[in-house]
DSSP file (Angstrom, degrees, kcal/mol; ACC not computed):
  #  RESIDUE AA STRUCTURE BP1 BP2  ACC     N-H-->O    O-->H-N    N-H-->O    O-->H-N    TCO  KAPPA ALPHA  PHI   PSI    X-CA   Y-CA   Z-CA
    1    1 A X     >        0   0    0      0, 0.0     4,-2.0     0, 0.0     5,-0.1   0.000 360.0 360.0 360.0 -35.7  -15.2    3.3   -7.0
    2    2 A X  H  >  +     0   0    0      2,-0.2     4,-2.7     1,-0.2    58,-0.2   0.940 360.0  47.3 -61.1 -48.5  -12.2    2.9   -9.3
    3    3 A X  H  > S+     0   0    0      1,-0.2     4,-3.1     2,-0.2     6,-0.3   0.928 110.4  53.2 -61.8 -40.4  -14.4    1.1  -11.9
    4    4 A X  H  4>S+     0   0    0      1,-0.2     6,-1.8     2,-0.2     5,-1.1   0.876 111.5  45.3 -60.7 -37.3  -16.9    3.9  -11.6
    5    5 A X  H ><5S+     0   0    0     -4,-2.0     3,-0.8     4,-0.2    -1,-0.2   0.909 113.8  50.3 -62.3 -46.7  -14.2    6.4  -12.2
    6    6 A X  H 3<5S+     0   0    0     -4,-2.7    -2,-0.2     1,-0.3    -3,-0.2   0.913 113.0  43.4 -68.0 -47.3  -12.8    4.4  -15.2
    7    7 A X  T 3<5S-     0   0    0     -4,-3.1    -1,-0.3    -5,-0.2    -2,-0.2   0.452 116.7-108.6 -87.5   5.1  -16.1    3.9  -17.0
    8    8 A X  T < 5S+     0   0    0     -3,-0.8     3,-0.4    -4,-0.3    -3,-0.2   0.460  85.3 119.6  90.6  -1.7  -17.3    7.5  -16.5
    9    9 A X  S   <S+     0   0    0     -5,-1.1     2,-0.4     1,-0.3    -4,-0.2   0.765  88.5  39.4 -63.7 -26.4  -20.0    7.0  -13.9
   10   10 A X  S    S-     0   0    0     -6,-1.8    -1,-0.3    -7,-0.1    -2,-0.2  -0.832  93.5-163.0-118.1  86.2  -17.9    9.3  -11.7
   11   11 A X    >   -     0   0    0     -2,-0.4     3,-2.4    -3,-0.4    45,-0.3  -0.204  34.0 -75.9 -72.6 162.2  -16.6   11.8  -14.1
   12   12 A X  T 3  S+     0   0    0      1,-0.3    45,-0.2    -7,-0.1    -1,-0.1  -0.391 120.6  26.5 -54.0 127.6  -13.6   14.2  -13.4
   13   13 A X  T 3  S+     0   0    0     43,-2.5    -1,-0.3     1,-0.4     2,-0.1   0.152  88.7 131.5  96.2  -9.3  -14.6   16.9  -11.1
   14   14 A X    <   -     0   0    0     -3,-2.4    42,-2.4    41,-0.1     2,-0.4  -0.481  57.5-122.7 -74.9 149.1  -17.5   15.0   -9.4
   15   15 A X  E     -A   55   0A   0     40,-0.2    40,-0.2    -2,-0.1     2,-0.2  -0.733  18.8-135.1 -95.3 134.2  -17.6   15.1   -5.7
   16   16 A X  E     -A   54   0A   0     38,-3.6    38,-0.5    -2,-0.4     3,-0.1  -0.551  34.3 -95.3 -83.2 149.7  -17.5   11.7   -3.8
   17   17 A X        -     0   0    0     -2,-0.2    -1,-0.1     1,-0.1    37,-0.1  -0.217  48.9 -86.5 -64.2 157.2  -19.9   11.2   -0.9
   18   18 A X     >  -     0   0    0      1,-0.1     4,-2.7    -3,-0.1     5,-0.3  -0.283  36.7-120.5 -54.2 142.2  -18.8   11.9    2.7
   19   19 A X  H  > S+     0   0    0      1,-0.2     4,-2.7     2,-0.2     5,-0.2   0.876 112.5  51.8 -61.7 -37.4  -17.2    9.0    4.3
   20   20 A X  H  > S+     0   0    0      2,-0.2     4,-2.3     1,-0.2    -1,-0.2   0.927 113.3  45.2 -61.4 -43.2  -19.8    8.8    7.1
   21   21 A X  H  > S+     0   0    0      2,-0.2     4,-2.2     1,-0.2    -2,-0.2   0.937 116.2  44.6 -69.1 -46.0  -22.7    8.9    4.5
   22   22 A X  H  X S+     0   0    0     -4,-2.7     4,-2.6     2,-0.2     5,-0.3   0.923 113.9  51.2 -64.5 -46.5  -21.0    6.2    2.2
   23   23 A X  H  X>S+     0   0    0     -4,-2.7     5,-2.4    -5,-0.3     4,-1.4   0.926 111.6  45.0 -53.4 -50.0  -20.1    4.1    5.1
   24   24 A X  H  <5S+     0   0    0     -4,-2.3    -1,-0.2     1,-0.2    -2,-0.2   0.900 114.7  51.2 -68.2 -42.7  -23.6    4.1    6.5
   25   25 A X  H  <5S+     0   0    0     -4,-2.2    -1,-0.2     1,-0.2    -2,-0.2   0.877 117.5  37.0 -61.9 -38.7  -25.1    3.4    2.9
   26   26 A X  H  <5S-     0   0    0     -4,-2.6    -1,-0.2     2,-0.2    -2,-0.2   0.596 110.9-119.0 -95.4  -9.7  -22.8    0.5    2.3
   27   27 A X  T  <5S+     0   0    0     -4,-1.4     2,-0.3     1,-0.3    -3,-0.2   0.811  74.3 117.1  75.2  33.3  -22.9   -0.9    5.9
   28   28 A X  S   <S-     0   0    0     -5,-2.4    -1,-0.3    -6,-0.2    -2,-0.2  -0.831  70.7 -85.9-122.9 164.5  -19.2   -0.5    6.5
   29   29 A X    >>  -     0   0    0     -2,-0.3     4,-1.5     1,-0.1     3,-0.6  -0.328  30.7-120.0 -68.0 152.3  -17.2    1.6    8.9
   30   30 A X  H 3> S+     0   0    0      1,-0.2     4,-3.1     2,-0.2     5,-0.2   0.844 114.3  60.1 -56.9 -38.3  -16.3    5.1    8.2
   31   31 A X  H 3> S+     0   0    0      1,-0.2     4,-2.2     2,-0.2    -1,-0.2   0.843 100.6  52.6 -59.5 -33.4  -12.7    4.0    8.6
   32   32 A X  H <> S+     0   0    0     -3,-0.6     4,-2.5     2,-0.2    -1,-0.2   0.931 111.4  46.6 -68.0 -45.4  -13.0    1.5    5.7
   33   33 A X  H  X S+     0   0    0     -4,-1.5     4,-2.9     1,-0.2    -2,-0.2   0.937 112.6  51.4 -62.1 -45.3  -14.4    4.3    3.4
   34   34 A X  H  X S+     0   0    0     -4,-3.1     4,-2.3     2,-0.2    -1,-0.2   0.920 109.4  48.8 -60.1 -44.3  -11.5    6.5    4.6
   35   35 A X  H  X S+     0   0    0     -4,-2.2     4,-2.4     2,-0.2    -1,-0.2   0.908 112.2  49.1 -64.0 -42.9   -8.9    3.9    3.8
   36   36 A X  H  X S+     0   0    0     -4,-2.5     4,-1.7     1,-0.2    -2,-0.2   0.908 111.5  49.0 -66.4 -39.4  -10.5    3.3    0.3
   37   37 A X  H  X S+     0   0    0     -4,-2.9     4,-1.9     2,-0.2    -2,-0.2   0.884 109.3  54.0 -66.3 -36.1  -10.5    7.1   -0.4
   38   38 A X  H  X S+     0   0    0     -4,-2.3     4,-3.1     2,-0.2    -2,-0.2   0.911 107.5  49.3 -53.4 -49.5   -6.8    7.2    0.8
   39   39 A X  H  X S+     0   0    0     -4,-2.4     4,-2.2     1,-0.2     6,-0.2   0.900 110.1  51.1 -65.3 -38.9   -5.9    4.5   -1.7
   40   40 A X  H  X>S+     0   0    0     -4,-1.7     5,-2.4     2,-0.2     6,-1.1   0.884 112.1  48.0 -66.3 -35.0   -7.7    6.4   -4.5
   41   41 A X  H ><5S+     0   0    0     -4,-1.9     3,-0.9     4,-0.2    -2,-0.2   0.937 110.6  50.4 -67.7 -44.2   -5.7    9.6   -3.5
   42   42 A X  H 3<5S+     0   0    0     -4,-3.1    -2,-0.2     1,-0.2    -1,-0.2   0.844 110.2  50.4 -60.0 -34.3   -2.5    7.6   -3.5
   43   43 A X  H 3<5S-     0   0    0     -4,-2.2    -1,-0.2    -5,-0.2    -2,-0.2   0.599 114.9-118.9 -75.7 -15.4   -3.2    6.3   -6.9
   44   44 A X  T <<5S+     0   0    0     -3,-0.9    -3,-0.2    -4,-0.6    -2,-0.1   0.655  83.6 114.6  83.5  13.9   -4.0    9.9   -8.2
   45   45 A X  S   <S+     0   0    0     -5,-2.4    12,-3.5    -6,-0.2    13,-1.9   0.902  79.5  20.1 -86.6 -39.3   -7.5    9.3   -9.1
   46   46 A X  E     -B   56   0A   0     -6,-1.1     2,-0.4    10,-0.3    -2,-0.2  -0.827  64.1-153.0-122.7 160.2   -9.1   11.6   -6.4
   47   47 A X  E     -B   55   0A   0      8,-2.4     8,-2.7    -2,-0.3     2,-0.3  -0.999  20.5-121.4-135.5 143.0   -8.0   14.6   -4.3
   48   48 A X  E     -B   54   0A   0     -2,-0.4     6,-0.2     6,-0.2     3,-0.1  -0.568  20.0-172.5 -74.4 135.8   -9.1   15.9   -1.0
   49   49 A X    >   -     0   0    0      4,-2.7     3,-1.6     1,-0.5     2,-0.2   0.025  35.1-123.7-124.7  30.9  -10.3   19.4   -1.2
   50   50 A X  G >  S+     0   0    0      1,-0.3     3,-1.7     2,-0.2    -1,-0.5  -0.481  90.6   2.1  66.9-126.1  -10.8   20.1    2.6
   51   51 A X  G 3  S+     0   0    0      1,-0.3    -1,-0.3    -2,-0.2     3,-0.1   0.680 128.1  68.6 -66.5 -15.8  -14.4   21.2    3.4
   52   52 A X  G <  S-     0   0    0     -3,-1.6    -1,-0.3     1,-0.3    -2,-0.2   0.649 103.1-134.7 -72.5 -16.5  -15.2   20.8   -0.3
   53   53 A X    <   -     0   0    0     -3,-1.7    -4,-2.7   -38,-0.1     2,-0.5  -0.516  36.1 -39.5  98.1-165.9  -14.8   17.1    0.0
   54   54 A X  E     -AB  16  48A   0    -38,-0.5   -38,-3.6    -6,-0.2     2,-0.3  -0.902  58.6-169.6-107.7 127.3  -13.1   14.6   -2.2
   55   55 A X  E     -AB  15  47A   0     -8,-2.7    -8,-2.4    -2,-0.5     2,-0.3  -0.846  28.4-108.3-123.0 154.1  -13.3   15.1   -5.9
   56   56 A X  E     + B   0  46A   0    -42,-2.4   -43,-2.5   -45,-0.3   -10,-0.3  -0.637  39.0 168.4 -80.5 133.2  -12.3   12.8   -8.9
   57   57 A X        +     0   0    0    -12,-3.5     2,-0.3     1,-0.3   -11,-0.2   0.515  58.7  24.2-120.7 -11.4   -9.2   14.4  -10.5
   58   58 A X        -     0   0    0    -13,-1.9     2,-0.5   -47,-0.1    -1,-0.3  -0.984  65.7-127.9-159.0 141.6   -8.0   11.6  -13.0
   59   59 A X        -     0   0    0     -2,-0.3   -53,-0.1    -3,-0.1   -57,-0.0  -0.804  39.3-115.1 -89.6 124.9   -9.4    8.7  -14.9
   60   60 A X        -     0   0    0     -2,-0.5     2,-0.5   -58,-0.2    -1,-0.0  -0.327  28.4-117.6 -61.7 141.2   -7.3    5.5  -14.2
   61   61 A X        -     0   0    0      1,-0.0     2,-0.5    -3,-0.0    -1,-0.1  -0.674  29.9-127.1 -77.5 125.5   -5.6    4.2  -17.4
   62   62 A X        -     0   0    0     -2,-0.5     2,-0.3   -56,-0.1    -1,-0.0  -0.687  18.0-124.2 -80.0 128.4   -6.9    0.8  -18.2
   63   63 A X        -     0   0    0     -2,-0.5     2,-0.4     1,-0.1    -1,-0.1  -0.497  29.3-109.9 -65.3 130.3   -4.3   -1.7  -18.6
   64   64 A X        -     0   0    0     -2,-0.3     2,-0.5     1,-0.1    -1,-0.1  -0.433  36.5-126.0 -58.7 116.8   -4.5   -3.5  -22.1
   65   65 A X        -     0   0    0     -2,-0.4     2,-0.5    -3,-0.0    -1,-0.1  -0.537  27.6-166.7 -73.7 123.2   -5.7   -7.0  -21.2
   66   66 A X        -     0   0    0     -2,-0.5     3,-0.1     3,-0.0    -1,-0.0  -0.894  25.2-114.0-105.3 133.3   -3.3   -9.4  -22.7
   67   67 A X        -     0   0    0     -2,-0.5     2,-0.1     1,-0.1    -1,-0.0  -0.379  41.2 -97.7 -65.6 145.3   -4.4  -13.1  -22.7
   68   68 A X        -     0   0    0      1,-0.1     2,-0.2    -2,-0.0    -1,-0.1  -0.443  39.6-121.5 -63.2 135.1   -2.2  -15.3  -20.5
   69   69 A X        -     0   0    0     -2,-0.1     2,-0.2    -3,-0.1    -1,-0.1  -0.513  20.8-118.5 -74.2 143.8    0.4  -17.1  -22.4
   70   70 A X        -     0   0    0     -2,-0.2     3,-0.1     1,-0.1    -1,-0.1  -0.603  40.9-100.5 -75.9 141.6    0.5  -20.9  -22.3
   71   71 A X        -     0   0    0     -2,-0.2    -1,-0.1     1,-0.1     2,-0.0  -0.375  43.6 -98.2 -66.4 142.5    3.7  -22.1  -20.8
   72   72 A X        -     0   0    0      1,-0.1     2,-1.2    -2,-0.1    -1,-0.1  -0.298  37.9-111.1 -59.3 139.5    6.2  -23.3  -23.3
   73   73 A X        +     0   0    0      1,-0.2    -1,-0.1    -3,-0.1    -3,-0.0  -0.606  47.0 164.6 -74.9 103.6    6.2  -27.0  -23.8
   74   74 A X        -     0   0    0     -2,-1.2     3,-0.3     1,-0.2    -1,-0.2   0.442  34.0-141.5-103.8  -0.3    9.5  -28.0  -22.3
   75   75 A X        -     0   0    0      1,-0.2    -1,-0.2    -3,-0.1    -3,-0.0   0.057  22.9 -88.9  64.5-178.1    8.9  -31.7  -21.9
   76   76 A X  S    S+     0   0    0      2,-0.1     2,-0.5     6,-0.0    -1,-0.2   0.215  76.0 128.8-114.1  12.7    9.9  -33.9  -19.1
   77   77 A X        -     0   0    0     -3,-0.3     2,-2.3     1,-0.1     5,-0.2  -0.611  61.2-131.2 -78.7 117.0   13.3  -35.0  -20.3
   78   78 A X        +     0   0    0     -2,-0.5     2,-0.4     4,-0.1    -1,-0.1  -0.448  57.8 139.9 -69.6  80.5   16.0  -34.4  -17.6
   79   79 A X    >>  -     0   0    0     -2,-2.3     4,-1.2     1,-0.1     3,-0.6  -0.906  63.7-122.8-122.1 149.6   18.3  -32.7  -19.9
   80   80 A X  H 3> S+     0   0    0     -2,-0.4     4,-1.9     1,-0.2     5,-0.1   0.781 111.2  62.3 -64.6 -25.1   20.4  -29.6  -19.0
   81   81 A X  H 3> S+     0   0    0      2,-0.2     4,-1.9     1,-0.2    -1,-0.2   0.866  99.0  56.2 -63.3 -40.1   18.8  -27.7  -21.9
   82   82 A X  H <> S+     0   0    0     -3,-0.6     4,-2.5    -5,-0.2    -1,-0.2   0.931 108.9  45.5 -63.7 -44.3   15.4  -28.1  -20.3
   83   83 A X  H  X S+     0   0    0     -4,-1.2     4,-2.6     1,-0.2    -1,-0.2   0.897 110.0  53.6 -69.1 -38.5   16.6  -26.4  -17.0
   84   84 A X  H  X S+     0   0    0     -4,-1.9     4,-1.6     1,-0.2    -1,-0.2   0.886 109.4  49.2 -64.0 -35.9   18.4  -23.6  -18.8
   85   85 A X  H  X S+     0   0    0     -4,-1.9     4,-1.3     2,-0.2    -2,-0.2   0.927 111.4  48.9 -69.4 -42.9   15.2  -22.8  -20.7
   86   86 A X  H  < S+     0   0    0     -4,-2.5     3,-0.4     1,-0.2    -2,-0.2   0.895 110.5  50.7 -69.2 -34.0   13.1  -22.8  -17.5
   87   87 A X  H  < S+     0   0    0     -4,-2.6    -1,-0.2     1,-0.2    -2,-0.2   0.837 110.1  51.2 -61.7 -31.9   15.6  -20.5  -15.7
   88   88 A X  H  < S+     0   0    0     -4,-1.6    -1,-0.2    -5,-0.2    -2,-0.2   0.719  88.4  98.7 -80.8 -20.2   15.5  -18.1  -18.7
   89   89 A X  S  < S-     0   0    0     -4,-1.3     2,-0.2    -3,-0.4    -3,-0.0  -0.382  85.0-108.7 -65.9 139.4   11.7  -17.9  -18.7
   90   90 A X        -     0   0    0      1,-0.1     2,-0.3    -2,-0.1    -1,-0.1  -0.473  34.9-114.4 -73.3 141.4   10.4  -14.8  -16.9
   91   91 A X        -     0   0    0     -2,-0.2     3,-0.1     1,-0.1    -1,-0.1  -0.519  15.2-156.4 -74.5 135.4    8.7  -15.5  -13.7
   92   92 A X  S    S+     0   0    0     -2,-0.3     2,-0.4     1,-0.3    -1,-0.1   0.913  84.8  25.7 -76.9 -42.8    5.0  -14.8  -13.3
   93   93 A X  S    S-     0   0    0      2,-0.0     2,-0.8     0, 0.0    -1,-0.3  -0.990  81.6-126.2-126.2 121.0    5.1  -14.5   -9.5
   94   94 A X        +     0   0    0     -2,-0.4     5,-0.0    -3,-0.1    -2,-0.0  -0.621  33.1 170.4 -74.5 110.5    8.2  -13.4   -7.5
   95   95 A X        +     0   0    0     -2,-0.8     2,-0.3     2,-0.1    -1,-0.1  -0.083  20.3 148.9-110.3  28.1    8.6  -16.3   -4.9
   96   96 A X    >   -     0   0    0      1,-0.1     3,-1.3     2,-0.1     2,-0.1  -0.499  53.4-113.2 -62.0 125.4   12.0  -15.0   -3.7
   97   97 A X  T 3  S+     0   0    0     -2,-0.3    -1,-0.1     1,-0.2     3,-0.1  -0.333  95.3  16.2 -61.5 134.7   12.3  -15.9    0.0
   98   98 A X  T 3  S+     0   0    0      1,-0.2     2,-0.7    -2,-0.1    -1,-0.2   0.577  94.4 114.8  87.8   5.3   12.3  -13.1    2.4
   99   99 A X    <   -     0   0    0     -3,-1.3    -1,-0.2    -5,-0.0    -3,-0.1  -0.921  55.1-151.4-113.2 109.6   11.0  -10.4   -0.1
  100  100 A X        -     0   0    0     -2,-0.7     2,-1.3     1,-0.1     3,-0.1  -0.254  29.6 -95.3 -76.5 170.1    7.6   -9.2    1.0
  101  101 A X    >   -     0   0    0      1,-0.2     3,-1.5     2,-0.1     4,-0.2  -0.720  41.5-171.3 -79.3  91.4    4.8   -7.9   -1.3
  102  102 A X  G >  S+     0   0    0     -2,-1.3     3,-1.4     1,-0.3    -1,-0.2   0.761  79.2  63.6 -61.3 -28.4    5.7   -4.1   -1.0
  103  103 A X  G 3  S+     0   0    0      1,-0.3    -1,-0.3    -3,-0.1    -2,-0.1   0.760 100.7  52.1 -70.3 -20.0    2.5   -3.1   -2.8
  104  104 A X  G <  S+     0   0    0     -3,-1.5     2,-0.3     2,-0.1    -1,-0.3   0.404  79.0 126.1 -93.7   6.6    0.4   -4.6    0.0
  105  105 A X    <   -     0   0    0     -3,-1.4     2,-2.0    -4,-0.2     3,-0.2  -0.463  68.1-125.2 -66.7 127.9    2.3   -2.7    2.7
  106  106 A X     >  +     0   0    0     -2,-0.3     4,-2.6     1,-0.2     5,-0.2  -0.471  40.4 169.3 -76.7  82.6   -0.3   -0.7    4.8
  107  107 A X  H  > S+     0   0    0     -2,-2.0     4,-2.4     1,-0.2    -1,-0.2   0.903  72.0  48.9 -64.9 -42.8    1.3    2.7    4.3
  108  108 A X  H  > S+     0   0    0      2,-0.2     4,-2.4     1,-0.2     5,-0.2   0.927 113.2  47.9 -65.5 -44.9   -1.6    4.8    5.8
  109  109 A X  H  > S+     0   0    0      2,-0.2     4,-1.9     1,-0.2    -1,-0.2   0.911 113.2  49.9 -57.7 -45.8   -1.7    2.5    9.0
  110  110 A X  H  X S+     0   0    0     -4,-2.6     4,-3.1     1,-0.2    -2,-0.2   0.921 110.0  49.4 -52.9 -51.9    2.1    2.7    9.3
  111  111 A X  H  X S+     0   0    0     -4,-2.4     4,-2.4     1,-0.2    -2,-0.2   0.879 111.0  49.3 -69.1 -39.0    2.0    6.4    9.0
  112  112 A X  H  X S+     0   0    0     -4,-2.4     4,-1.9     2,-0.2    -1,-0.2   0.889 111.4  48.0 -61.9 -38.1   -0.7    6.8   11.6
  113  113 A X  H  X S+     0   0    0     -4,-1.9     4,-2.5    -5,-0.2     5,-0.2   0.948 112.0  51.3 -68.3 -47.4    1.0    4.6   14.0
  114  114 A X  H  X S+     0   0    0     -4,-3.1     4,-2.6     1,-0.2    -2,-0.2   0.903 111.2  47.8 -54.8 -43.8    4.3    6.6   13.4
  115  115 A X  H  X S+     0   0    0     -4,-2.4     4,-2.2     1,-0.2    -1,-0.2   0.824 107.9  54.7 -71.6 -32.9    2.6    9.9   14.0
  116  116 A X  H  X S+     0   0    0     -4,-1.9     4,-0.8    -5,-0.2    -2,-0.2   0.948 113.3  42.2 -61.6 -49.2    1.0    8.5   17.2
  117  117 A X  H >< S+     0   0    0     -4,-2.5     3,-0.7     1,-0.2     4,-0.4   0.918 114.7  49.5 -64.3 -47.6    4.5    7.6   18.6
  118  118 A X  H >< S+     0   0    0     -4,-2.6     3,-1.2     1,-0.2    -1,-0.2   0.889 107.0  56.4 -66.5 -36.9    6.2   10.8   17.4
  119  119 A X  H 3< S+     0   0    0     -4,-2.2    -1,-0.2     1,-0.3    -2,-0.2   0.742 106.0  50.8 -68.1 -21.1    3.5   13.0   19.0
  120  120 A X  T << S+     0   0    0     -4,-0.8     2,-0.3    -3,-0.7    -1,-0.3   0.448  89.5 100.7 -93.9  -1.5    4.0   11.4   22.4
  121  121 A X    <   -     0   0    0     -3,-1.2     2,-0.1    -4,-0.4     5,-0.0  -0.614  65.4-135.3 -88.7 147.1    7.7   11.9   22.6
  122  122 A X    >   -     0   0    0     -2,-0.3     3,-0.9     1,-0.1     4,-0.4  -0.419  31.2 -97.4 -92.5 171.0    9.3   14.7   24.5
  123  123 A X  G >  S+     0   0    0      1,-0.3     3,-2.0     2,-0.2     4,-0.5   0.907 121.3  54.0 -59.6 -45.7   12.1   16.9   23.2
  124  124 A X  G >  S+     0   0    0      1,-0.3     3,-1.0     2,-0.2    -1,-0.3   0.778  95.1  70.9 -66.8 -15.5   14.9   15.0   24.9
  125  125 A X  G <  S+     0   0    0     -3,-0.9    -1,-0.3     1,-0.2    -2,-0.2   0.775  96.4  52.2 -61.5 -22.6   13.6   11.8   23.3
  126  126 A X  G <  S+     0   0    0     -3,-2.0    -1,-0.2    -4,-0.4    -2,-0.2   0.615  98.5  84.9 -89.7 -13.1   14.9   13.1   20.0
  127  127 A X  S <  S-     0   0    0     -3,-1.0    -3,-0.0    -4,-0.5     0, 0.0  -0.028  93.0-105.2 -79.2-177.8   18.4   13.8   21.5
  128  128 A X        -     0   0    0      1,-0.2    -1,-0.1     0, 0.0    -3,-0.1   0.653  52.3-148.2 -85.3 -17.3   21.3   11.3   21.8
  129  129 A X        -     0   0    0     -5,-0.2     2,-0.4     3,-0.0    -1,-0.2  -0.251  47.0 -18.2  78.7-175.0   20.9   10.8   25.4
  130  130 A X    >   -     0   0    0      1,-0.1     3,-2.4     2,-0.1     0, 0.0  -0.560  56.2-144.8 -68.8 118.8   23.6   10.0   28.0
  131  131 A X  T 3  S+     0   0    0     -2,-0.4    -1,-0.1     1,-0.3     3,-0.1   0.681  99.4  61.3 -61.8 -14.6   26.8    8.7   26.2
  132  132 A X  T 3  S-     0   0    0      1,-0.3    -1,-0.3     0, 0.0     2,-0.1   0.527 116.8-112.7 -89.5  -6.8   27.5    6.3   29.1
  133  133 A X    <   -     0   0    0     -3,-2.4    -1,-0.3     4,-0.1     2,-0.1  -0.295  53.0 -29.4 103.4 172.9   24.1    4.7   28.4
  134  134 A X    >>  -     0   0    0      1,-0.1     4,-2.6    -2,-0.1     3,-0.6  -0.349  56.7-129.1 -64.6 135.1   20.8    4.4   30.3
  135  135 A X  H 3> S+     0   0    0      1,-0.2     4,-2.4     2,-0.2     5,-0.2   0.920 108.4  53.6 -59.5 -40.4   21.3    4.6   34.1
  136  136 A X  H 3> S+     0   0    0      1,-0.2     4,-1.4     2,-0.2    -1,-0.2   0.845 111.3  47.6 -63.8 -29.7   19.2    1.4   34.8
  137  137 A X  H <> S+     0   0    0     -3,-0.6     4,-2.2     2,-0.2     5,-0.2   0.911 110.0  51.4 -75.0 -41.4   21.5   -0.4   32.3
  138  138 A X  H  X S+     0   0    0     -4,-2.6     4,-2.1     1,-0.2    -2,-0.2   0.911 110.7  49.0 -58.8 -43.9   24.6    0.9   33.8
  139  139 A X  H  X S+     0   0    0     -4,-2.4     4,-1.6    -5,-0.3    -1,-0.2   0.862 109.9  51.1 -71.1 -33.8   23.4   -0.3   37.3
  140  140 A X  H  < S+     0   0    0     -4,-1.4    -1,-0.2    -5,-0.2    -2,-0.2   0.914 112.4  46.6 -69.5 -37.2   22.5   -3.8   36.0
  141  141 A X  H  < S+     0   0    0     -4,-2.2    -2,-0.2     1,-0.2    -1,-0.2   0.816 109.9  53.1 -77.4 -28.8   26.0   -4.1   34.4
  142  142 A X  H  <        0   0    0     -4,-2.1    -1,-0.2     1,-0.2    -2,-0.2   0.867 360.0 360.0 -70.6 -34.1   27.8   -2.8   37.7
  143  143 A X     <        0   0    0     -4,-1.6    -1,-0.2    -5,-0.2    -2,-0.2   0.415 360.0 360.0 -74.5 360.0   25.9   -5.5   39.7
């Protein structure tokens, strides 16, 4: 869909098919189509208009394709200068341990789960509770 919006097959103002219809046409679940539409909404390419459906509101800006650079020939000589040049080169992929790919975080799924939990909480659940702790915990400590 993003490509169809970018190349003009889906111009600004055009209405996207209903999620059930498109899901049936593509042989995928309605949830998968809804997730794809949500990503397009998050990217600012489409907007939900309630009963009017989902419409294209912006054309994605195509990134200028730049050919990949060949790595600098640093040789295999174990000289401190070689390592300094390698450290100074920009990393193509961040492989820092313990740092997740935040762009791949399932925000829509997280939000649905968060709402499901919050909708099932009672008013006292939002308070501080007994400052002495949970009665079951106090009993366990006392024994």
